[in-house]
DRENROSE-773004 format. One record per residue (C-alpha): residue in one letter; x, y, z; residue number from 1. Coordinates in nm, 3 decimals, always signed. Layout:
REM residues N
<code:A u:X v:Y w:Z pos:NUM>
...
END
This chain:
REM residues 335
<code:M u:+2.992 v:+6.812 w:+9.667 pos:1>
<code:P u:+3.296 v:+6.867 w:+9.892 pos:2>
<code:P u:+3.629 v:+6.955 w:+9.730 pos:3>
<code:F u:+3.894 v:+6.690 w:+9.685 pos:4>
<code:I u:+4.145 v:+6.870 w:+9.908 pos:5>
<code:S u:+4.137 v:+7.137 w:+10.175 pos:6>
<code:I u:+4.467 v:+7.326 w:+10.170 pos:7>
<code:I u:+4.543 v:+7.483 w:+10.508 pos:8>
<code:I u:+4.794 v:+7.769 w:+10.517 pos:9>
<code:P u:+4.880 v:+7.928 w:+10.854 pos:10>
<code:V u:+5.009 v:+8.282 w:+10.805 pos:11>
<code:Y u:+5.213 v:+8.506 w:+11.030 pos:12>
<code:N u:+5.421 v:+8.804 w:+10.911 pos:13>
<code:V u:+5.546 v:+8.656 w:+10.582 pos:14>
<code:E u:+5.447 v:+8.930 w:+10.339 pos:15>
<code:K u:+5.776 v:+8.883 w:+10.150 pos:16>
<code:Y u:+5.689 v:+8.526 w:+10.046 pos:17>
<code:I u:+5.315 v:+8.481 w:+10.074 pos:18>
<code:C u:+5.223 v:+8.573 w:+9.716 pos:19>
<code:D u:+5.460 v:+8.306 w:+9.579 pos:20>
<code:C u:+5.282 v:+8.056 w:+9.800 pos:21>
<code:F u:+4.931 v:+8.157 w:+9.694 pos:22>
<code:E u:+5.019 v:+8.179 w:+9.323 pos:23>
<code:S u:+5.163 v:+7.828 w:+9.327 pos:24>
<code:V u:+4.828 v:+7.704 w:+9.458 pos:25>
<code:I u:+4.625 v:+7.899 w:+9.204 pos:26>
<code:H u:+4.826 v:+7.749 w:+8.917 pos:27>
<code:Q u:+4.755 v:+7.387 w:+9.007 pos:28>
<code:T u:+4.655 v:+7.171 w:+8.711 pos:29>
<code:D u:+4.390 v:+7.005 w:+8.930 pos:30>
<code:I u:+4.152 v:+7.277 w:+9.046 pos:31>
<code:D u:+3.929 v:+7.077 w:+9.281 pos:32>
<code:F u:+4.038 v:+7.228 w:+9.610 pos:33>
<code:E u:+3.961 v:+7.488 w:+9.874 pos:34>
<code:V u:+4.219 v:+7.706 w:+10.047 pos:35>
<code:I u:+4.179 v:+7.795 w:+10.412 pos:36>
<code:I u:+4.415 v:+8.074 w:+10.512 pos:37>
<code:V u:+4.449 v:+8.129 w:+10.884 pos:38>
<code:D u:+4.599 v:+8.469 w:+10.960 pos:39>
<code:D u:+4.747 v:+8.423 w:+11.306 pos:40>
<code:G u:+4.745 v:+8.788 w:+11.411 pos:41>
<code:S u:+4.996 v:+8.915 w:+11.154 pos:42>
<code:T u:+5.120 v:+9.271 w:+11.209 pos:43>
<code:D u:+5.253 v:+9.330 w:+10.856 pos:44>
<code:H u:+5.052 v:+9.346 w:+10.531 pos:45>
<code:C u:+4.958 v:+8.976 w:+10.535 pos:46>
<code:P u:+4.595 v:+9.032 w:+10.646 pos:47>
<code:E u:+4.528 v:+9.261 w:+10.349 pos:48>
<code:I u:+4.704 v:+9.028 w:+10.105 pos:49>
<code:C u:+4.503 v:+8.730 w:+10.231 pos:50>
<code:D u:+4.174 v:+8.919 w:+10.202 pos:51>
<code:D u:+4.264 v:+9.031 w:+9.850 pos:52>
<code:Y u:+4.319 v:+8.672 w:+9.733 pos:53>
<code:A u:+3.992 v:+8.562 w:+9.897 pos:54>
<code:T u:+3.811 v:+8.840 w:+9.712 pos:55>
<code:R u:+3.961 v:+8.741 w:+9.377 pos:56>
<code:D u:+3.925 v:+8.361 w:+9.406 pos:57>
<code:S u:+3.616 v:+8.200 w:+9.559 pos:58>
<code:R u:+3.817 v:+7.890 w:+9.654 pos:59>
<code:F u:+4.010 v:+8.099 w:+9.906 pos:60>
<code:S u:+3.873 v:+8.182 w:+10.250 pos:61>
<code:V u:+4.042 v:+8.364 w:+10.538 pos:62>
<code:I u:+4.019 v:+8.319 w:+10.912 pos:63>
<code:H u:+4.161 v:+8.609 w:+11.115 pos:64>
<code:Q u:+4.252 v:+8.528 w:+11.473 pos:65>
<code:K u:+4.463 v:+8.668 w:+11.755 pos:66>
<code:N u:+4.817 v:+8.536 w:+11.757 pos:67>
<code:A u:+4.807 v:+8.190 w:+11.912 pos:68>
<code:G u:+5.082 v:+8.002 w:+11.728 pos:69>
<code:V u:+5.104 v:+7.777 w:+11.424 pos:70>
<code:S u:+4.938 v:+7.479 w:+11.597 pos:71>
<code:A u:+4.628 v:+7.680 w:+11.689 pos:72>
<code:A u:+4.616 v:+7.821 w:+11.335 pos:73>
<code:R u:+4.630 v:+7.477 w:+11.177 pos:74>
<code:N u:+4.366 v:+7.347 w:+11.419 pos:75>
<code:A u:+4.138 v:+7.633 w:+11.317 pos:76>
<code:G u:+4.191 v:+7.529 w:+10.956 pos:77>
<code:I u:+4.111 v:+7.165 w:+11.031 pos:78>
<code:K u:+3.790 v:+7.271 w:+11.203 pos:79>
<code:S u:+3.678 v:+7.461 w:+10.892 pos:80>
<code:A u:+3.794 v:+7.207 w:+10.632 pos:81>
<code:K u:+3.534 v:+7.042 w:+10.408 pos:82>
<code:G u:+3.756 v:+6.849 w:+10.167 pos:83>
<code:D u:+3.790 v:+6.472 w:+10.158 pos:84>
<code:Y u:+4.161 v:+6.520 w:+10.219 pos:85>
<code:I u:+4.374 v:+6.779 w:+10.398 pos:86>
<code:M u:+4.718 v:+6.911 w:+10.310 pos:87>
<code:F u:+4.924 v:+7.183 w:+10.473 pos:88>
<code:I u:+5.152 v:+7.447 w:+10.322 pos:89>
<code:D u:+5.380 v:+7.679 w:+10.514 pos:90>
<code:P u:+5.330 v:+8.039 w:+10.392 pos:91>
<code:D u:+5.696 v:+8.097 w:+10.297 pos:92>
<code:D u:+5.703 v:+7.785 w:+10.078 pos:93>
<code:Y u:+5.540 v:+7.693 w:+9.746 pos:94>
<code:I u:+5.433 v:+7.384 w:+9.553 pos:95>
<code:A u:+5.475 v:+7.239 w:+9.205 pos:96>
<code:S u:+5.178 v:+7.294 w:+8.973 pos:97>
<code:S u:+5.128 v:+6.917 w:+8.942 pos:98>
<code:L u:+5.121 v:+6.836 w:+9.316 pos:99>
<code:I u:+4.745 v:+6.794 w:+9.358 pos:100>
<code:S u:+4.727 v:+6.594 w:+9.034 pos:101>
<code:Y u:+4.988 v:+6.352 w:+9.169 pos:102>
<code:Y u:+4.798 v:+6.330 w:+9.496 pos:103>
<code:R u:+4.477 v:+6.244 w:+9.309 pos:104>
<code:S u:+4.656 v:+5.978 w:+9.108 pos:105>
<code:A u:+4.791 v:+5.822 w:+9.427 pos:106>
<code:V u:+4.449 v:+5.833 w:+9.591 pos:107>
<code:D u:+4.293 v:+5.659 w:+9.290 pos:108>
<code:K u:+4.542 v:+5.374 w:+9.339 pos:109>
<code:S u:+4.500 v:+5.361 w:+9.719 pos:110>
<code:P u:+4.159 v:+5.512 w:+9.803 pos:111>
<code:S u:+4.145 v:+5.379 w:+10.159 pos:112>
<code:S u:+4.123 v:+5.625 w:+10.448 pos:113>
<code:N u:+4.388 v:+5.407 w:+10.613 pos:114>
<code:T u:+4.654 v:+5.523 w:+10.367 pos:115>
<code:L u:+4.883 v:+5.826 w:+10.410 pos:116>
<code:I u:+5.044 v:+5.967 w:+10.096 pos:117>
<code:C u:+5.386 v:+6.133 w:+10.120 pos:118>
<code:I u:+5.606 v:+6.320 w:+9.871 pos:119>
<code:G u:+5.964 v:+6.438 w:+9.856 pos:120>
<code:H u:+6.066 v:+6.802 w:+9.866 pos:121>
<code:K u:+6.325 v:+7.044 w:+9.738 pos:122>
<code:K u:+6.516 v:+7.270 w:+9.970 pos:123>
<code:V u:+6.536 v:+7.621 w:+9.823 pos:124>
<code:F u:+6.830 v:+7.828 w:+9.943 pos:125>
<code:S u:+6.869 v:+8.206 w:+9.935 pos:126>
<code:S u:+7.105 v:+8.165 w:+9.638 pos:127>
<code:S u:+6.811 v:+8.004 w:+9.451 pos:128>
<code:E u:+6.999 v:+7.674 w:+9.446 pos:129>
<code:T u:+6.789 v:+7.369 w:+9.532 pos:130>
<code:K u:+6.858 v:+7.033 w:+9.692 pos:131>
<code:D u:+6.634 v:+6.742 w:+9.601 pos:132>
<code:I u:+6.518 v:+6.527 w:+9.896 pos:133>
<code:K u:+6.349 v:+6.218 w:+9.750 pos:134>
<code:L u:+6.174 v:+5.972 w:+9.976 pos:135>
<code:T u:+6.211 v:+5.684 w:+9.732 pos:136>
<code:E u:+6.330 v:+5.605 w:+9.379 pos:137>
<code:K u:+6.000 v:+5.446 w:+9.283 pos:138>
<code:E u:+5.647 v:+5.459 w:+9.418 pos:139>
<code:I u:+5.603 v:+5.212 w:+9.701 pos:140>
<code:V u:+5.333 v:+5.124 w:+9.953 pos:141>
<code:C u:+5.462 v:+5.010 w:+10.291 pos:142>
<code:T u:+5.369 v:+4.981 w:+10.656 pos:143>
<code:P u:+5.369 v:+5.293 w:+10.876 pos:144>
<code:Q u:+5.670 v:+5.163 w:+11.070 pos:145>
<code:S u:+5.870 v:+5.106 w:+10.752 pos:146>
<code:A u:+5.775 v:+5.451 w:+10.625 pos:147>
<code:L u:+5.871 v:+5.607 w:+10.957 pos:148>
<code:L u:+6.219 v:+5.460 w:+10.949 pos:149>
<code:Q u:+6.270 v:+5.555 w:+10.586 pos:150>
<code:M u:+6.148 v:+5.911 w:+10.641 pos:151>
<code:L u:+6.366 v:+5.952 w:+10.950 pos:152>
<code:Q u:+6.664 v:+5.846 w:+10.743 pos:153>
<code:K u:+6.574 v:+6.111 w:+10.484 pos:154>
<code:K u:+6.506 v:+6.365 w:+10.763 pos:155>
<code:S u:+6.154 v:+6.412 w:+10.624 pos:156>
<code:F u:+5.933 v:+6.283 w:+10.906 pos:157>
<code:G u:+5.903 v:+6.599 w:+11.114 pos:158>
<code:F u:+5.686 v:+6.786 w:+10.864 pos:159>
<code:V u:+5.318 v:+6.790 w:+10.774 pos:160>
<code:W u:+5.355 v:+6.979 w:+10.446 pos:161>
<code:N u:+5.484 v:+6.671 w:+10.263 pos:162>
<code:S u:+5.178 v:+6.452 w:+10.325 pos:163>
<code:L u:+4.815 v:+6.411 w:+10.227 pos:164>
<code:Y u:+4.586 v:+6.328 w:+10.519 pos:165>
<code:H u:+4.236 v:+6.183 w:+10.510 pos:166>
<code:R u:+4.008 v:+6.432 w:+10.686 pos:167>
<code:N u:+3.783 v:+6.166 w:+10.838 pos:168>
<code:T u:+4.083 v:+5.991 w:+10.994 pos:169>
<code:I u:+4.178 v:+6.322 w:+11.158 pos:170>
<code:T u:+3.831 v:+6.415 w:+11.278 pos:171>
<code:E u:+3.709 v:+6.070 w:+11.387 pos:172>
<code:N u:+4.021 v:+6.011 w:+11.596 pos:173>
<code:H u:+4.034 v:+6.367 w:+11.732 pos:174>
<code:I u:+4.385 v:+6.425 w:+11.601 pos:175>
<code:R u:+4.492 v:+6.785 w:+11.647 pos:176>
<code:F u:+4.814 v:+6.979 w:+11.680 pos:177>
<code:N u:+4.937 v:+7.009 w:+12.038 pos:178>
<code:E u:+4.913 v:+7.382 w:+12.108 pos:179>
<code:H u:+5.134 v:+7.348 w:+12.416 pos:180>
<code:L u:+5.440 v:+7.235 w:+12.221 pos:181>
<code:H u:+5.696 v:+7.501 w:+12.134 pos:182>
<code:M u:+5.853 v:+7.289 w:+11.861 pos:183>
<code:W u:+5.803 v:+6.958 w:+11.677 pos:184>
<code:E u:+5.427 v:+6.994 w:+11.667 pos:185>
<code:D u:+5.442 v:+6.841 w:+11.317 pos:186>
<code:R u:+5.622 v:+6.532 w:+11.439 pos:187>
<code:D u:+5.379 v:+6.490 w:+11.726 pos:188>
<code:F u:+5.082 v:+6.519 w:+11.487 pos:189>
<code:N u:+5.230 v:+6.263 w:+11.247 pos:190>
<code:L u:+5.302 v:+6.010 w:+11.520 pos:191>
<code:R u:+4.943 v:+6.020 w:+11.640 pos:192>
<code:Y u:+4.813 v:+5.999 w:+11.283 pos:193>
<code:F u:+5.037 v:+5.697 w:+11.212 pos:194>
<code:K u:+4.861 v:+5.504 w:+11.487 pos:195>
<code:H u:+4.537 v:+5.504 w:+11.287 pos:196>
<code:I u:+4.656 v:+5.400 w:+10.941 pos:197>
<code:R u:+4.763 v:+5.072 w:+10.786 pos:198>
<code:E u:+4.988 v:+5.181 w:+10.502 pos:199>
<code:V u:+5.189 v:+5.471 w:+10.361 pos:200>
<code:C u:+5.234 v:+5.548 w:+9.993 pos:201>
<code:L u:+5.571 v:+5.711 w:+9.917 pos:202>
<code:I u:+5.579 v:+5.908 w:+9.591 pos:203>
<code:P u:+5.919 v:+5.937 w:+9.413 pos:204>
<code:Y u:+5.878 v:+6.303 w:+9.320 pos:205>
<code:S u:+5.984 v:+6.620 w:+9.502 pos:206>
<code:L u:+5.687 v:+6.850 w:+9.452 pos:207>
<code:Y u:+5.709 v:+7.076 w:+9.756 pos:208>
<code:Y u:+5.954 v:+7.367 w:+9.768 pos:209>
<code:Y u:+6.082 v:+7.423 w:+10.121 pos:210>
<code:R u:+6.244 v:+7.762 w:+10.152 pos:211>
<code:I u:+6.553 v:+7.775 w:+10.375 pos:212>
<code:I u:+6.567 v:+8.111 w:+10.551 pos:213>
<code:S u:+6.911 v:+8.171 w:+10.700 pos:214>
<code:Q u:+6.932 v:+8.143 w:+11.077 pos:215>
<code:S u:+7.234 v:+8.107 w:+11.299 pos:216>
<code:A u:+7.269 v:+7.768 w:+11.466 pos:217>
<code:S u:+7.343 v:+7.952 w:+11.790 pos:218>
<code:S u:+7.045 v:+8.187 w:+11.768 pos:219>
<code:V u:+6.866 v:+8.255 w:+12.091 pos:220>
<code:I u:+6.591 v:+8.017 w:+12.199 pos:221>
<code:K u:+6.348 v:+8.223 w:+12.402 pos:222>
<code:D u:+6.212 v:+7.952 w:+12.630 pos:223>
<code:I u:+6.460 v:+7.668 w:+12.663 pos:224>
<code:P u:+6.271 v:+7.471 w:+12.933 pos:225>
<code:A u:+5.961 v:+7.473 w:+12.711 pos:226>
<code:H u:+6.171 v:+7.355 w:+12.417 pos:227>
<code:I u:+6.318 v:+7.075 w:+12.623 pos:228>
<code:E u:+5.973 v:+6.968 w:+12.735 pos:229>
<code:S u:+5.857 v:+6.960 w:+12.371 pos:230>
<code:I u:+6.155 v:+6.744 w:+12.279 pos:231>
<code:K u:+6.079 v:+6.503 w:+12.564 pos:232>
<code:V u:+5.709 v:+6.479 w:+12.470 pos:233>
<code:C u:+5.781 v:+6.404 w:+12.105 pos:234>
<code:H u:+6.070 v:+6.171 w:+12.184 pos:235>
<code:N u:+5.856 v:+5.968 w:+12.424 pos:236>
<code:E u:+5.572 v:+5.959 w:+12.171 pos:237>
<code:M u:+5.817 v:+5.824 w:+11.914 pos:238>
<code:Q u:+5.949 v:+5.555 w:+12.146 pos:239>
<code:H u:+5.596 v:+5.446 w:+12.245 pos:240>
<code:F u:+5.508 v:+5.410 w:+11.877 pos:241>
<code:L u:+5.822 v:+5.202 w:+11.813 pos:242>
<code:D u:+5.752 v:+4.987 w:+12.119 pos:243>
<code:D u:+5.397 v:+4.920 w:+11.997 pos:244>
<code:K u:+5.538 v:+4.807 w:+11.662 pos:245>
<code:N u:+5.816 v:+4.601 w:+11.826 pos:246>
<code:I u:+6.084 v:+4.815 w:+11.662 pos:247>
<code:E u:+6.418 v:+4.880 w:+11.832 pos:248>
<code:R u:+6.427 v:+5.222 w:+11.998 pos:249>
<code:I u:+6.627 v:+5.486 w:+11.817 pos:250>
<code:E u:+6.773 v:+5.827 w:+11.892 pos:251>
<code:T u:+6.739 v:+6.050 w:+11.587 pos:252>
<code:D u:+6.979 v:+6.314 w:+11.456 pos:253>
<code:S u:+6.705 v:+6.575 w:+11.484 pos:254>
<code:T u:+6.658 v:+6.498 w:+11.854 pos:255>
<code:M u:+7.028 v:+6.536 w:+11.922 pos:256>
<code:T u:+7.056 v:+6.854 w:+11.714 pos:257>
<code:A u:+6.763 v:+7.014 w:+11.895 pos:258>
<code:L u:+6.905 v:+6.924 w:+12.235 pos:259>
<code:R u:+7.250 v:+7.046 w:+12.138 pos:260>
<code:R u:+7.104 v:+7.384 w:+12.045 pos:261>
<code:C u:+6.928 v:+7.403 w:+12.381 pos:262>
<code:V u:+7.247 v:+7.316 w:+12.566 pos:263>
<code:Y u:+7.449 v:+7.569 w:+12.367 pos:264>
<code:N u:+7.196 v:+7.843 w:+12.435 pos:265>
<code:I u:+7.144 v:+7.775 w:+12.803 pos:266>
<code:Y u:+7.519 v:+7.791 w:+12.872 pos:267>
<code:S u:+7.606 v:+8.079 w:+12.643 pos:268>
<code:K u:+7.730 v:+8.395 w:+12.817 pos:269>
<code:R u:+7.433 v:+8.583 w:+12.680 pos:270>
<code:N u:+7.172 v:+8.349 w:+12.828 pos:271>
<code:A u:+7.325 v:+8.166 w:+13.126 pos:272>
<code:K u:+7.214 v:+8.422 w:+13.384 pos:273>
<code:H u:+6.849 v:+8.381 w:+13.284 pos:274>
<code:Y u:+6.827 v:+8.014 w:+13.386 pos:275>
<code:S u:+6.848 v:+7.840 w:+13.721 pos:276>
<code:I u:+7.095 v:+7.566 w:+13.810 pos:277>
<code:E u:+6.805 v:+7.318 w:+13.807 pos:278>
<code:Q u:+6.708 v:+7.417 w:+13.452 pos:279>
<code:K u:+7.068 v:+7.390 w:+13.335 pos:280>
<code:R u:+7.108 v:+7.054 w:+13.503 pos:281>
<code:A u:+6.787 v:+6.921 w:+13.343 pos:282>
<code:C u:+6.899 v:+7.034 w:+12.999 pos:283>
<code:L u:+7.251 v:+6.893 w:+13.018 pos:284>
<code:T u:+7.142 v:+6.572 w:+13.189 pos:285>
<code:L u:+6.884 v:+6.498 w:+12.920 pos:286>
<code:Y u:+7.138 v:+6.570 w:+12.648 pos:287>
<code:L u:+7.401 v:+6.343 w:+12.801 pos:288>
<code:D u:+7.140 v:+6.072 w:+12.860 pos:289>
<code:M u:+7.040 v:+6.087 w:+12.494 pos:290>
<code:L u:+7.404 v:+6.076 w:+12.391 pos:291>
<code:S u:+7.461 v:+5.764 w:+12.598 pos:292>
<code:K u:+7.178 v:+5.592 w:+12.408 pos:293>
<code:S u:+7.276 v:+5.714 w:+12.064 pos:294>
<code:N u:+7.376 v:+5.451 w:+11.808 pos:295>
<code:G u:+7.638 v:+5.691 w:+11.675 pos:296>
<code:Y u:+7.872 v:+5.661 w:+11.972 pos:297>
<code:T u:+8.079 v:+5.384 w:+12.132 pos:298>
<code:T u:+7.979 v:+5.322 w:+12.493 pos:299>
<code:I u:+8.247 v:+5.275 w:+12.756 pos:300>
<code:H u:+8.110 v:+5.029 w:+13.009 pos:301>
<code:N u:+8.367 v:+5.092 w:+13.280 pos:302>
<code:A u:+8.177 v:+5.289 w:+13.546 pos:303>
<code:N u:+8.493 v:+5.476 w:+13.648 pos:304>
<code:N u:+8.517 v:+5.619 w:+13.300 pos:305>
<code:K u:+8.153 v:+5.719 w:+13.253 pos:306>
<code:W u:+8.216 v:+6.092 w:+13.301 pos:307>
<code:L u:+8.517 v:+6.085 w:+13.072 pos:308>
<code:D u:+8.313 v:+5.897 w:+12.813 pos:309>
<code:C u:+8.037 v:+6.155 w:+12.828 pos:310>
<code:L u:+8.289 v:+6.438 w:+12.817 pos:311>
<code:H u:+8.432 v:+6.298 w:+12.495 pos:312>
<code:R u:+8.081 v:+6.285 w:+12.357 pos:313>
<code:V u:+8.009 v:+6.644 w:+12.455 pos:314>
<code:V u:+8.337 v:+6.771 w:+12.314 pos:315>
<code:W u:+8.273 v:+6.589 w:+11.988 pos:316>
<code:A u:+7.909 v:+6.689 w:+11.958 pos:317>
<code:T u:+7.915 v:+7.051 w:+12.072 pos:318>
<code:R u:+8.270 v:+7.186 w:+12.047 pos:319>
<code:C u:+8.143 v:+7.439 w:+12.296 pos:320>
<code:R u:+8.369 v:+7.547 w:+12.583 pos:321>
<code:P u:+8.084 v:+7.648 w:+12.819 pos:322>
<code:I u:+7.939 v:+7.300 w:+12.790 pos:323>
<code:I u:+8.270 v:+7.136 w:+12.867 pos:324>
<code:E u:+8.328 v:+7.361 w:+13.167 pos:325>
<code:A u:+7.978 v:+7.287 w:+13.293 pos:326>
<code:F u:+8.029 v:+6.919 w:+13.239 pos:327>
<code:L u:+8.354 v:+6.914 w:+13.437 pos:328>
<code:S u:+8.179 v:+7.073 w:+13.733 pos:329>
<code:M u:+7.862 v:+6.870 w:+13.709 pos:330>
<code:N u:+7.953 v:+6.624 w:+13.986 pos:331>
<code:N u:+7.948 v:+6.912 w:+14.231 pos:332>
<code:K u:+7.760 v:+7.207 w:+14.089 pos:333>
<code:L u:+7.690 v:+7.368 w:+13.755 pos:334>
<code:I u:+7.856 v:+7.694 w:+13.665 pos:335>
END
């Protein structure tokens, strides 16, 4: 008989946290699961740690592969999964001991393969403080479009570790992670999954612990054009979904934040020389275009003021002198 859940954990160079992750799985009150660890070419001690857990617990299995990215690792896990349901855990995070039990309880109430089950999460900071991100105050079942809007408001839609997926829905509809995306592969996966379900069950408990590892907001993005392309792909996928459901198009905070980081990086003194004028123009143009559509700003309709309007937006959103200088010169050339 197949296990209730296949837990897929992609692993890459996280030896500092991985045991916490595995131990939280082992201590589940519901033990009907399998764990598929996909070691994505780790160069630290993760391969040995993974093999050790697989030796000690028959529910654990390990796939070792050359480094191909988190999407390829998760896809390898999906291919090997045998459970009725699939859940994902990031290797630097951990879960509450009751998570699978709550999932089973929700499945018993809504056993259809057309139902997605979602939970809240707790952000865990380096100080050990936590912030509770609840999806709802009480358990509700709603349409995918309603769930999408609610999860976007809670900034919880762009993850796969807070949901329980029906394996047959994934396999029968050939839903996989896009291995060409450099970011937002979770959001892309969720949007395509949402197209094949009828309802979403939101659970009012935060049972996933999402570890926040400090990173500067201005940290270097290695391949900005690839990041921008990923943003465009996911943004367009989102808008197509909303159009199909006759929902007004929206620009999300996460989209604007991601674009702002790209703009900041591509015009920083450290990175500017590595990118062509065309790449800079594409990045800034997309950002300004998104800003002009954002519900969070007042649009000035006077065509003569359109550049001034956008400049105000850029100043407010980025507070970044290189961006402002680039913007001022954009009618002629980019600096």
